[in-house]
PyMOL CGO cylinders between C-alpha atoms (Angstrom):
from pymol import cmd
from pymol.cgo import CYLINDER

trace = [
    CYLINDER, 126.57, 194.72, -68.03, 129.79, 193.73, -66.26, 0.3, 1, 1, 1, 1, 1, 1,
    CYLINDER, 129.79, 193.73, -66.26, 129.69, 189.94, -66.29, 0.3, 1, 1, 1, 1, 1, 1,
    CYLINDER, 129.69, 189.94, -66.29, 133.47, 189.58, -66.26, 0.3, 1, 1, 1, 1, 1, 1,
    CYLINDER, 133.47, 189.58, -66.26, 134.85, 189.88, -62.69, 0.3, 1, 1, 1, 1, 1, 1,
    CYLINDER, 134.85, 189.88, -62.69, 137.97, 191.66, -63.99, 0.3, 1, 1, 1, 1, 1, 1,
    CYLINDER, 137.97, 191.66, -63.99, 135.85, 194.34, -65.70, 0.3, 1, 1, 1, 1, 1, 1,
    CYLINDER, 135.85, 194.34, -65.70, 133.83, 194.77, -62.52, 0.3, 1, 1, 1, 1, 1, 1,
    CYLINDER, 133.83, 194.77, -62.52, 137.02, 195.19, -60.48, 0.3, 1, 1, 1, 1, 1, 1,
    CYLINDER, 137.02, 195.19, -60.48, 138.43, 197.86, -62.81, 0.3, 1, 1, 1, 1, 1, 1,
    CYLINDER, 138.43, 197.86, -62.81, 135.09, 199.68, -62.95, 0.3, 1, 1, 1, 1, 1, 1,
    CYLINDER, 135.09, 199.68, -62.95, 134.91, 199.84, -59.15, 0.3, 1, 1, 1, 1, 1, 1,
    CYLINDER, 134.91, 199.84, -59.15, 138.59, 200.71, -58.79, 0.3, 1, 1, 1, 1, 1, 1,
    CYLINDER, 138.59, 200.71, -58.79, 138.17, 203.57, -61.25, 0.3, 1, 1, 1, 1, 1, 1,
    CYLINDER, 138.17, 203.57, -61.25, 135.31, 205.07, -59.26, 0.3, 1, 1, 1, 1, 1, 1,
    CYLINDER, 135.31, 205.07, -59.26, 137.23, 204.71, -56.00, 0.3, 1, 1, 1, 1, 1, 1,
    CYLINDER, 137.23, 204.71, -56.00, 140.13, 206.56, -57.64, 0.3, 1, 1, 1, 1, 1, 1,
    CYLINDER, 140.13, 206.56, -57.64, 137.84, 209.31, -58.97, 0.3, 1, 1, 1, 1, 1, 1,
    CYLINDER, 137.84, 209.31, -58.97, 136.34, 209.85, -55.51, 0.3, 1, 1, 1, 1, 1, 1,
    CYLINDER, 136.34, 209.85, -55.51, 139.77, 209.85, -53.84, 0.3, 1, 1, 1, 1, 1, 1,
    CYLINDER, 139.77, 209.85, -53.84, 141.13, 212.42, -56.31, 0.3, 1, 1, 1, 1, 1, 1,
    CYLINDER, 141.13, 212.42, -56.31, 138.01, 214.51, -55.76, 0.3, 1, 1, 1, 1, 1, 1,
    CYLINDER, 138.01, 214.51, -55.76, 138.77, 214.63, -52.05, 0.3, 1, 1, 1, 1, 1, 1,
    CYLINDER, 138.77, 214.63, -52.05, 142.37, 215.51, -52.88, 0.3, 1, 1, 1, 1, 1, 1,
    CYLINDER, 142.37, 215.51, -52.88, 141.27, 218.44, -55.03, 0.3, 1, 1, 1, 1, 1, 1,
    CYLINDER, 141.27, 218.44, -55.03, 138.92, 219.66, -52.30, 0.3, 1, 1, 1, 1, 1, 1,
    CYLINDER, 138.92, 219.66, -52.30, 141.73, 219.52, -49.74, 0.3, 1, 1, 1, 1, 1, 1,
    CYLINDER, 141.73, 219.52, -49.74, 144.08, 221.30, -52.15, 0.3, 1, 1, 1, 1, 1, 1,
    CYLINDER, 144.08, 221.30, -52.15, 141.49, 224.04, -52.56, 0.3, 1, 1, 1, 1, 1, 1,
    CYLINDER, 141.49, 224.04, -52.56, 141.13, 224.36, -48.82, 0.3, 1, 1, 1, 1, 1, 1,
    CYLINDER, 141.13, 224.36, -48.82, 144.85, 224.34, -47.95, 0.3, 1, 1, 1, 1, 1, 1,
    CYLINDER, 144.85, 224.34, -47.95, 146.81, 226.15, -50.66, 0.3, 1, 1, 1, 1, 1, 1,
    CYLINDER, 146.81, 226.15, -50.66, 150.15, 224.90, -49.28, 0.3, 1, 1, 1, 1, 1, 1,
    CYLINDER, 150.15, 224.90, -49.28, 149.29, 221.40, -50.55, 0.3, 1, 1, 1, 1, 1, 1,
    CYLINDER, 149.29, 221.40, -50.55, 147.99, 222.60, -53.90, 0.3, 1, 1, 1, 1, 1, 1,
    CYLINDER, 147.99, 222.60, -53.90, 151.17, 222.27, -55.99, 0.3, 1, 1, 1, 1, 1, 1,
    CYLINDER, 151.17, 222.27, -55.99, 151.81, 218.60, -55.23, 0.3, 1, 1, 1, 1, 1, 1,
    CYLINDER, 151.81, 218.60, -55.23, 148.20, 217.51, -55.73, 0.3, 1, 1, 1, 1, 1, 1,
    CYLINDER, 148.20, 217.51, -55.73, 147.77, 219.46, -58.96, 0.3, 1, 1, 1, 1, 1, 1,
    CYLINDER, 147.77, 219.46, -58.96, 151.12, 218.26, -60.34, 0.3, 1, 1, 1, 1, 1, 1,
    CYLINDER, 151.12, 218.26, -60.34, 150.17, 214.62, -59.71, 0.3, 1, 1, 1, 1, 1, 1,
    CYLINDER, 150.17, 214.62, -59.71, 146.67, 215.18, -61.08, 0.3, 1, 1, 1, 1, 1, 1,
    CYLINDER, 146.67, 215.18, -61.08, 148.01, 216.93, -64.18, 0.3, 1, 1, 1, 1, 1, 1,
    CYLINDER, 148.01, 216.93, -64.18, 150.47, 214.10, -64.84, 0.3, 1, 1, 1, 1, 1, 1,
    CYLINDER, 150.47, 214.10, -64.84, 147.62, 211.60, -64.57, 0.3, 1, 1, 1, 1, 1, 1,
    CYLINDER, 147.62, 211.60, -64.57, 145.50, 213.61, -66.98, 0.3, 1, 1, 1, 1, 1, 1,
    CYLINDER, 145.50, 213.61, -66.98, 148.33, 213.73, -69.53, 0.3, 1, 1, 1, 1, 1, 1,
    CYLINDER, 148.33, 213.73, -69.53, 148.80, 209.96, -69.19, 0.3, 1, 1, 1, 1, 1, 1,
    CYLINDER, 148.80, 209.96, -69.19, 145.06, 209.47, -69.74, 0.3, 1, 1, 1, 1, 1, 1,
    CYLINDER, 145.06, 209.47, -69.74, 145.27, 211.61, -72.89, 0.3, 1, 1, 1, 1, 1, 1,
    CYLINDER, 145.27, 211.61, -72.89, 148.13, 209.43, -74.14, 0.3, 1, 1, 1, 1, 1, 1,
    CYLINDER, 148.13, 209.43, -74.14, 146.03, 206.30, -73.61, 0.3, 1, 1, 1, 1, 1, 1,
    CYLINDER, 146.03, 206.30, -73.61, 143.02, 207.87, -75.35, 0.3, 1, 1, 1, 1, 1, 1,
    CYLINDER, 143.02, 207.87, -75.35, 145.17, 208.98, -78.28, 0.3, 1, 1, 1, 1, 1, 1,
    CYLINDER, 145.17, 208.98, -78.28, 146.74, 205.52, -78.62, 0.3, 1, 1, 1, 1, 1, 1,
    CYLINDER, 146.74, 205.52, -78.62, 143.32, 203.84, -78.61, 0.3, 1, 1, 1, 1, 1, 1,
    CYLINDER, 143.32, 203.84, -78.61, 141.97, 206.34, -81.15, 0.3, 1, 1, 1, 1, 1, 1,
    CYLINDER, 141.97, 206.34, -81.15, 144.98, 205.96, -83.46, 0.3, 1, 1, 1, 1, 1, 1,
    CYLINDER, 144.98, 205.96, -83.46, 144.67, 202.16, -83.33, 0.3, 1, 1, 1, 1, 1, 1,
    CYLINDER, 144.67, 202.16, -83.33, 141.03, 202.35, -84.38, 0.3, 1, 1, 1, 1, 1, 1,
    CYLINDER, 141.03, 202.35, -84.38, 139.74, 200.93, -81.10, 0.3, 1, 1, 1, 1, 1, 1,
    CYLINDER, 139.74, 200.93, -81.10, 138.80, 204.30, -79.58, 0.3, 1, 1, 1, 1, 1, 1,
    CYLINDER, 138.80, 204.30, -79.58, 135.96, 206.53, -80.67, 0.3, 1, 1, 1, 1, 1, 1,
    CYLINDER, 135.96, 206.53, -80.67, 136.15, 210.25, -81.42, 0.3, 1, 1, 1, 1, 1, 1,
    CYLINDER, 136.15, 210.25, -81.42, 134.25, 210.80, -78.15, 0.3, 1, 1, 1, 1, 1, 1,
    CYLINDER, 134.25, 210.80, -78.15, 137.03, 209.04, -76.22, 0.3, 1, 1, 1, 1, 1, 1,
    CYLINDER, 137.03, 209.04, -76.22, 139.60, 211.27, -77.93, 0.3, 1, 1, 1, 1, 1, 1,
    CYLINDER, 139.60, 211.27, -77.93, 137.48, 214.32, -77.01, 0.3, 1, 1, 1, 1, 1, 1,
    CYLINDER, 137.48, 214.32, -77.01, 137.53, 213.20, -73.36, 0.3, 1, 1, 1, 1, 1, 1,
    CYLINDER, 137.53, 213.20, -73.36, 141.31, 212.94, -73.55, 0.3, 1, 1, 1, 1, 1, 1,
    CYLINDER, 141.31, 212.94, -73.55, 141.61, 216.41, -75.06, 0.3, 1, 1, 1, 1, 1, 1,
    CYLINDER, 141.61, 216.41, -75.06, 139.37, 217.78, -72.30, 0.3, 1, 1, 1, 1, 1, 1,
    CYLINDER, 139.37, 217.78, -72.30, 141.75, 216.29, -69.75, 0.3, 1, 1, 1, 1, 1, 1,
    CYLINDER, 141.75, 216.29, -69.75, 144.66, 218.12, -71.42, 0.3, 1, 1, 1, 1, 1, 1,
    CYLINDER, 144.66, 218.12, -71.42, 142.69, 221.37, -71.04, 0.3, 1, 1, 1, 1, 1, 1,
    CYLINDER, 142.69, 221.37, -71.04, 142.15, 220.61, -67.35, 0.3, 1, 1, 1, 1, 1, 1,
    CYLINDER, 142.15, 220.61, -67.35, 145.87, 219.79, -66.94, 0.3, 1, 1, 1, 1, 1, 1,
    CYLINDER, 145.87, 219.79, -66.94, 146.72, 223.16, -68.54, 0.3, 1, 1, 1, 1, 1, 1,
    CYLINDER, 146.72, 223.16, -68.54, 144.38, 224.83, -66.04, 0.3, 1, 1, 1, 1, 1, 1,
    CYLINDER, 144.38, 224.83, -66.04, 146.22, 223.07, -63.23, 0.3, 1, 1, 1, 1, 1, 1,
    CYLINDER, 146.22, 223.07, -63.23, 149.49, 224.58, -64.50, 0.3, 1, 1, 1, 1, 1, 1,
    CYLINDER, 149.49, 224.58, -64.50, 147.83, 228.02, -64.68, 0.3, 1, 1, 1, 1, 1, 1,
    CYLINDER, 147.83, 228.02, -64.68, 146.52, 227.79, -61.10, 0.3, 1, 1, 1, 1, 1, 1,
]
cmd.load_cgo(trace, "trace")
């Protein structure tokens, strides 16, 4: 599946990032004083991801499912603002 070493690196790095952010969200839920900084950084990342998804979709290289994932991240970012 991932024969290219660069693809393998980015795949692994993405999962490490997902796990690290998951821990960050758990800690933010446990200690409300840290919540604002973690959610602001997470929301900014989600908006950047949406921008990348939209750019790929508009160029014809991204699927409607990828765009839907980006839109879902905008919804999550809006929830972060609400919380």
